[in-house]
N, C-alpha and C positions, 0 to 999 in steps of 0.2 A: 533517865532524863536529867539533863543538866539543870542545876538549880538556878534561880534568878540571880543570886549573889555571884555564882560562878560565871554566869554570862556577863555580869557587870565587870568582873575582873578580866575576862577575856577582852571585852571592849576597851577597857582602860589600857591593856597591853598593846592593843592595836594602835591606839593613839601614841603610845610611848615608843613604838618600833621605829627603826631608822627609815623604813619605807613609808611613804605617805599613805594614809588611809583613804582609799577611793570608795565612795558610796554612791550608788546610782539610785536616786530617790524613787520610792514607790507610793502608791495611793490607794490600793485595795488588795484583797487577798490574792487575786490572780496575778497582778503585777508583782507582788512580793514573791510568790512562788516561782514566777518566771525568772526573776533576778537571782533568787536563791539557788536556782538550778545551774546558773553559770559557775563553772568551777572556780573562777578567780574571786568570787564574792566571799567576803569574810564577815560582813555585817550588813544589816538592813537598816536603812534610814527612810523615814516617811517624809513626805512633802506636805506641809500644812496647806499651802496654796492649792495643790492638786486635790487633796481630800475635800477641801471646801468646795472646789469647783465641781467635784463629783456629786455633791449634795445640792448644788445650785446656789451656793453662797459665795460672796466675795471673799477674798483673802482676809483672814482675821475676823470674819463675822460669823463663823460657824459656832454653834453652841458647844460648850465643853463636853456635854454628854455624848454628842454625835462624834466628835473627834476622838474621844477616849474609846468609844465603842469600836470605831474602825481600827485604831492602832492596837487595841486588844485583839481583834480578829486577826490582824496581821501577825502579832506576836505568837498567837496560838497556832498559826499555820506554818511557821518555820522554826527550825532548830537554832538558827543563828541569833546572836544578840541583836536586839532592836533598839534603835535610838529614834525618838519621835520629835517632830516639830510641834511644840506645845504653845505656839503663838507667844503671847505675853504673860502666860500663866493664868489667864482668866480671872484676874482680880485676887487670887489667892494661890500664889505659885507653890507654896509648900504643900497645900492640900492637893493641888493638881498633880504634883509629883507623887504624892502618896497614892492617889488613885491610879496613876499611870503604872507605878510599880505593881499594884494589885492586878493590873491588866497584863503584866508580863514584860513591861518596858524597863530597860536598864540604863537608858541615857536619854538626853533631850537637848534640844535647842530651845531657849527661851529668850525673847527679845527684851531689850531695855527700853525701846522706843524713845530713847533720849530723856527718860525720866531723870529727875535730880539724882546725882550720883549716890547719895546716901540711901535713897529709896531703892535704887537698882541693886546696890550691894546687899541691902537687907533682904531683898528677894532671893539673891543667890544664897545667902546664909540659910534662909528658910528652906530652900530646896535641898541643900546638903543635909540639913538637920532631919528633913523628912526621910531621906534615904537611910541615914544612920538609925532612925527610929524603927525603920522596917528591916534593918539588918542587911541593907543592900548598899554597897559602895557606889552610889549613883554617879554616872559619868555625865557631868554637865558641860556642854559646849555653849558657854554663855555668850549670847549674841549682843553686840553693840551696834546700833544703827547710826554711828557717828558719821558715816559717809552717806548712806542712803536717805537719812533724814536731816542732813546738815544744811539743807537749803542752799542759799547762795553764798555761804561763808567761804573764805579762802581754804584751799585744800590743806594747807599746813595746819589750820585750826582743827579741821576734822581729824587729821593725823594725830595731833597732840591729844585730842579728846579720846580717840580710840585707844591710844596707848595708856592714858591715865585710867580709863575705865577698865581696859583689859587687865592691867596689873592689879587693880582693886578687886576684880572678879576672881583672879587667880588666888589672891590673898584670902579671899572669902571661901575658897574651897573648890572653885571650878577646875575642871581638867584642862580645858582649852578655851580659847576666845575666838568666836566667829565674827569676822568683819566682812559682811557682804558688800559687793560692789565689784566693778571691773578694775582690778588692781594690777598695775604694771609692775615691772621688775623693781624699779626704784622705790615705789611705795611699799611693796611687799617686803623688800629688804629692810626698810625703815621700821615697819611693823614688827618684823622678826627681831630686829635689834632691840626694840623698845619693850616688847612683850615677852620675848624669850624664844630660843630655838626649840622647835617641836611643840610650841604652844599655840600657834596661829592656825585657824581654820578659815578656808576661803570657799567661794562658789565658782564653779566653772560656767561661765556665760560666753556667748559669742563675743569675740574681741578680747577675752581674757587670755592669760597664759595657759599652756598645757599643764596637765598634772605633773608631768616629768619636770617641767621648768619650775613649778612651784616646789616640788620635792627638793630640787637642787638648792633652793633658797631657804630651806629649813621649815617649810610648812608641814603641819601635822596631818591635816585632813582636807580633802576637797569633796564637796557635794555638788549637786546639780539642780536643786530646788525643783521648780515646775517644769524644767526643760525636758526631762524624759517623757512626761505626759504629753507635752507639746509635740515631741518627736513621734510618739505613738498616734496622736490624733491627726497629725499631718499625714502620716502614712495611710490612716483610715480614710481621710477626706480625699486624698489623691487616688486611692484605689476605687472609692465610690465614683469619682469622676470618670475613671477608666471603664468601670462597669457600665455606667450610663452611656458611654460612647461605644459599647459593644465589646469591651474587654472582659477579662476573666480574673479570678483570684490568682495571684502570682504563684508560679511553681515554687516548691520548696517551703511553702507556708507550713508552719509546724503547729501541732496541737499542744498547747501549753497549759490547759486547764484540766 
């Protein structure tokens, strides 16, 4: 069995590879196993929004113990490295990372929620120290909400803020910087120029660029947040409507559990 530290090193190498790291976010054990069974999958990433929804919570409102319970179950169910969405660190980012490592997680997204920069950097430092104390080179995809929480400020201010925060997070030990939002080519190019080639992480949303386009611009990772769960639930709802109208379960439906 691969050690937690070795899984962390594998995940770090995936970020550093020339190819963009594509992760299709999961929210429970069966979705993790289904994605892990796809031959192209190299790592598993959880979606905090989707896990919260599974428990009936709004995004960011799920208690830490429930989130860690689920990401731990996911990590135990697959052999691949698991990186978890840990919201904003639940008030003690270092301790949350320590607990996550104990559950088998080797990387994470943690949001800054536009806290004062010094406070956000201290959180990053605490998370990296927690990994070091556990003997795990924890792979932190430090998220800045410069765009999604920027309100009505000019786009250039959000861009400058994202770059400043991203560089500070990298200096504090983060592996990459996650800047969620629908990023066009010009914005992505500016972020890569400011933060560093192979250091930017993005989200694939309707209206965003493709993973191949982001790869060509020097992006390290693309994830999909709550969108895979929404794809699955859309298919479920559509099939239910077909069944109520006299239809059947689609041919080719696979047993994945």
